[in-house]
N, C-alpha and C positions, 0 to 999 in steps of 0.2 A: 169751337173744338173741334179737331180733325176727327172723321169717322173711325170706329172699331179696325175697318179694315187697313184705314191709312196709317192708325197707330201700330200694328202688328207687322207694317211693311218698314216702317222705322227701325221697329226690333230688330227684325231680320236684317236688315242692311247696317247693323250696329259696326261703325270703323273701327272699334275698339279691338273687335274680335279676329283675333290672328287668325284663324279660319278661313272668315269674310274676306282678308286680303289678297288670298290666294285665287279668290274666285272672279272673275268677271261681272258686269253689272246685273245681267240678267240673272246670272245662277245666283248671285246674292239675294237679290232680291224674292227668290222662289223657297228662302226659309231654311232654316239646318234642320227640322223634324216635320218628319209624316205627320199629316191630319191624324187623329186617334179614330180609329172604328169604333163607332156607336156602341156603346155597351162594353168598353175593351177598356176603360179607364184605372186599370190594375194599378198602374206604374203612375197613376196621381193626373187631375186634369187642370186644365187652366184655373180653374177656380180653385182647386184644391192647393195649386202652385202659388196665387196671388194671398192665399188666406195664411198661409204657412208665413210669408215674409211680412204680412201687417198684422198678424193677431198678438205676436209678442210685444207690441205697443201697448203696456199694460195698463193706461189708466182711460182708454178708448173703450166704446159700445161698440162693436161690431155685428152689424145687423146683416142678415141673408136674406134675400129677395126671394123667396124659394118656396117650395112643398118644402114640407118637415124634414123628408129624409137627407137633404143636401147638407143641412146643419145637423143632421144627425150622427152622419155617418163621418165628418169633418169635425168635432168636437173633438178639442184635446188631444190631438193626434203627434203632439210633439212635446220633447223632454224639456221645454224650455221653462227657466224660472222667473219669477219676480223678487225685488226687495220691496216691494208695497202693494201695491194697487192690486184687485184681485179680480176688476170688474170685466178684465178681458178673458174671463174664464167662465162667465156668465152668457149662457146662449141667448142668443135674440132670433127670432126668425119671423117673417109674417106669414108663414104659415098657410101658402096659398091651397085653397080646395079646386077642386075639377068646379064648383059652381064659380067661384071667382075668377077662375079663366074665361070660362064662358059667359059669364055677365061683364067682362072686362073692367072687375074690380081691384085689381093689382094695384094701379099706380095710387089710388084713393085709400087701401090697404095700408100702403107703403108710407104714405104722409101720417096717417093714423098711428102709426107703429114706431117711427121718428118723433110724435109730439110727446105718445107715452112715456119712450127712453128719456126723453128730456126732462119731462114733469119728476119723472120715479128716482132719476139718477143723476140729472145734473153734471154728465160730463163733459170735459173739455172739446170732446168732439165725436161725431158719430161718422164712423165708415159704413157706406152700403155698398155691398155686394150684389152684383149682377148674376144670373144663373142661367143653363141652359132653357130651361121652362120660361121665366119672364123675357130673356132676349128674343126666343121666338114666337112669342106673342107679342113683342114689340114694345113692351112697356117703357117710357122714356126715364131712367133713374136721373140722369144728370141733370134733367128739368124739375124732377120732384125735388133732387138736393138742393137747388139752387132756390128753389120757392121756398123749401123748409128752411133753411138756412137764416134766408133774409126776415122770413116769420118769426123763429124761435131766435136769431142775435145768438149762434154757435155755428161752428164749419161742419157740415155735413160731406159728406166727402165720396163722392161717388166711386166704385171701383169696377171699370167694365171689362169684367174677363171671364163670360160664361164660359162652361167646361168646354164646351162642343169645337172651340176655336183652336182648340192643341193641348201639346203637355202640360207635365208640372213646370217644367222648364220655361215655357213661354209665360204662362201664369206670373213668375217671379219678376219676369221681367217687365210685365203689365203692372205688377203692383209698385214696382218702382217710378214709373210714368205716372202712375195714381201721384204719390208723392210729389214728384217734380212738378204737375200739373196744380196740385190745389194744397200741398202742406208746407213743403220746404220753401223757405223764403219770405214765410207770410207771418215771420215775428220776428220785430229787431231786437236782440239782448242788450240790457244796459251792463254786462260784464265781459266782454269779448277779451280777449288776451291772444298775447303770442304764443304761447301754450296749448291752445286748445285744438282739438283733433275729431275725428270721426272713424268711428269704427265701420264698416260695410260690410253686410255677408255674414256676422256674428250674430249667430241664435242663441247665444246661453243655454248651451244645451245642458240639463242636470247641473245649472250655476258654475259652467267653467269658465265663464268670463269673469267672474269672481276670484279666480285663481290670478287674472290678470293684472285688472285693474288696480291692485294695491301696489304691484311693480311699478304703473305708471304715476301713482300717487306718489311715491317715493321718488321720483324724479320731478315731480311739480308737473307734470304733465296732466292736463284736464280733459276727460272724454266729454265733449261737448253734446256729442250724439254717436249712441250705439245702435245703428240700426241692423234688425229691429232687436235686438236682444234687450230684453228688462226696459227696454226705452218708456219716453213719457212724449206726448204729444207736442208740448211745448216745445222738449228738448227736441224733437224731430222738425218740428217748423223752424229753429234758429239755426240750423246744421247749418246754414249758409255762412255762417260767421266763422267757421273753422280754418286753420291755418294748412292742415295738411289731413289727409285721407288714408287708410288703411285698407284694402279691398282681401278679405280674408277667402270670399267665395268668388270666384271670378264668372262662373256660369250663371249664378242668381241675379247679379246687380252689375255686372261691368256697364250697362247704360247708365246706371245713375251715378257710378264714378266717375265717367266719362263726360256726362254733361254737367255735373258739377263744377267740373276740371274748367269746361267750357263757358259756362254762364257765371262763376264765381271765382276763378282761376285759383280752385283748391288742388293741386298736385296730389297724385296718388300711386300708391305702388301695391303692388299682390305680395301677400305675406304668408306667415303661419305659425299659430302658437304652439303646434304640438311638436315636441322635441326639444331639445336643450340647445342644440346649434341653431334651430329656424325661430327659437323663443329670443334666443339672444341677436340675431339677423334682424329679427322684425322690430326690437327695440333701437338697433342701432339706426336702422332706415328711418324710423319715426324721428330720432333726435336730427340726423342729417337734414329731412325734410322742412322739419321748426327753422335749423339754422339758416335753410337757402330762403327760408320766408321774414326773417326778421330776426330769429330769437338769438338770445346771448350764446356764444360758442362754448361757453363752461357745460353745457348741458353735454355735450359729448364727451368731455371727462367724469362726470359724473355716470352717465350710462353705461362706462367701461368699468368704472367701480363697481357698478352694482351686478353688471354682467359677471365677474370676475368673483363677488362674494357668491351670487345666486348658483352658479355653475359648481364652483367648489362644495356648495351644501349638498347638490342635487346629486352629484359623481360619488360624495361617499354614500350616501344611501343606496343607488344602484349598484356600489362595489357588490354588497351582500348577494344580490341577485345575477349579478354574472356568471359564477360557476354553476349555478343552477340551468340559466336559461342560453350559454353560451352554445352554438351549433343548433339548437333548436331550429325548427323549419316551421314558418308562417306562409299560409295562404289568405291573402287578403282580396276580398270580395266587396270591395266597396266600388267608390269613384268620385268626381269631383277633386277636390282639395286632399282628401283624405288617403288619396290615389297615390300620392307622391310624397305628403308631409309626415305620414304614418310610417312609411317605408323607411324613410331618413333617420326616424327617432327610434327605430325597432335597429336599425342596423349599427346605430350610436353602442350597444351594447352587445353586441355580436351575434344576433339573432338572423337565420339568413331566412330569407324571401324566394319563396318559390314559384312565387305567381303572384299577382296584381290587375284587379280587373280596372279597366279604363272605360266604361263603358260611359260614364260620363263627366269624364275629363275632358278639359281645353288641350287645343296642341302644346300651348305652352306646359299644361300639367305633364303631358306626353313627352315631352323634351326633358322635364326636370327628370322623369322617371330615368329615361335611356341615360342619362348622365350618372344617377346614381346607383343603377343596378349594372350597366355596363353591359347588359345583354337585352335585347329586345323579346328574346323567347319569353321571357318571363312576363312579358305582358299581355292581357287576353282582352278583346274587345268583350264579349261574354262567354259564358260557358253553361250550357245545357246542365241542369240538374242531374241529370244522370253520369253526364261527365264531373260535374262536381263530387258525386259521391264515388266513383271510379277512382277518383284519385287520392281521394282521403280512407277508402277500404284498401287501397294498394300502400299505405301507410308512405305516400309520398310528402304526407306534411303532418308536424305534431300540434298544430290547431289550426283553426279556420277564425275567421277576423271578420264579421259582416254586420249586415242588419236582422232583423227578429226573421225576414222571408224566408232565410236558408238556412235557420239555425236545425230547420228536422232533419235536414240531408247531413248534417255533421253529427245530430244525434243517431240518426239511423246507422251513420257508417261509424258509431261507437269512438268518436273523435273529439277533442275537447272544443269548445266553441266560446267565443267572447263577444258580446254586442259591443260595436264601436258607432251604430247610428244614432241617431233622435231617440229611439228609446229606451237609451243606456243610462243605467242610475249612478254611475261615476262618472266625476268630471277629470277630462285627460289634459286641458292645456296646461301650458307653462310650464315651469320647473317641476312644482308640487304635482301637476297633472299627469307629468312623463312619470315620475315615479310610481305612482299611482294607477297606472298603464300597466308598468313592467309588473306591478306587484297583482293585479288581476290576471297577466298571462299566467305568472308563475302556480299561482293559485288556481288556475283552470288547469295547466297541466300537470300540475303533481297532484292533484285530489285524486285519495285512492280508490273512488269510485269506479276510474278507468278500467284499472285492474281487477276488478270484479265484474265488471261487465261485459268485459273481452273473455272472462272463464267461459269453457262450455257447460252447458247445463248438463247435472248430473245424471238424467238418462240420455246424453250424447255419450257418457264417457266410455271407455272399452274398459271392462275389469283387468287389473294388473295379473290375476293369476285365475287361471281356469280349474273348475274343479273338476276333478275326473269321474268317470260315471262309473257306479259299482258295475262288478262281473254279474252275469248271470246265475252265475254259481251261488253268490252269496246274496240276492235278491231272493234266489226262492228259496235258503236257508232262513232269511229274516221273515219273509212269509208265510215259511211252514210254525217258525215260532211264534208270529202274531197269531196265527190261528188258535194253537195249541193254548197260548194265554187266555184268548178271548173264550173257546170250547170248555176253559177250567174254571172261570170266573162267570159266565154261563151257570155251569154246573153249580156253585156256591149261591148263586142268587136263586136258583130253585129249590134247593134245599132250606131257602130262609121261611 
């Protein structure tokens, strides 16, 4: 097996990356992201990225070879959903202590943990993750995993992506490399067919892939493997027998899609299931690739019939929201595939996009945004929190769509906010997902709480009518009458 350094160089030298094609060979190998500053992993480290990609394989035991904090801080940090197994949500860690590190007990403790998991849970496979501490002390997880696999008779997959090697995005790609090296191609299915596809880079956040799969089922298209959303180990291991692939998030798994095409002749395209038009186009592209790989051409007609039916239903549902949302201004502070797919989806109902972040977007993503918005001024690489706040406080946007990290900026600016990142609780993919997205935006913008919080506090309001002060003469007469009354009353009390 190649060393970790060589593997990282291969990932950085990704030929399918549009950005890399414009670089010379020396610049290409230097990588796309700067190394992380120790302790500054707020955006996610390589270990976090690898775990994000692999943990949604739901029937696998995910064992973190590290001190307790690595697993504790990364557990259940994605809104992925499973239709069956729950083993993926059970935390497994070797929980290395200082004594284990000093005494060199890391590898022994790892082997013991693998044995305990196998005996207690009998999973189809165990994924073992290297971390900063275990990589620095030199634990050879690949050797331990190989020995454990031979000893216990089940796949034990090493995931060599310690946090210090780079960013979360690099960890995504290293996870894809682990699947290529140890998983995909290891199981031969007995039911391969001409309508089998893979969906790559789809995480089934809030179960949104379940809004798309029924459409494929109606077309007779079988998802051989959805990597990683709601996946099973055996499905991933037999993914090399699919006829075509759709790549949803190229920033995460472009290397996986490209190498599967080179090794097993599985063509792929990059598409999106966000928005009515993009969902329809994705279905068309899947059908075309399958026909090119030998499927019956009648699937093209069935696909168009399905698209026509579903689009009519979706547009009818959206018609009620258009008068309420047309002309509303939206600020998108996200990245990757959502930087253009959500933009296109919202513009279909007449919403104005005042800005979209392209911080995590590929060159292809940015080109799509330019074509959709027709104005590069609405694209920003990154925006400081103060700038975001000023933009929202000046009422340049009616709502902000972003992740949880920036929600408090919108709330401080008294502006509606909607979560569209992994923490969200509503699925937005497919035709029904688009209707749900528009419904949530409508609910957020027209929530009566915003008119209340924007009102001035009672103590900040100026009185409408100023009371006139009494004249000195009137004040003197009032004081004299009061004194006379007090004297009379006191005299009455004195007689009692």
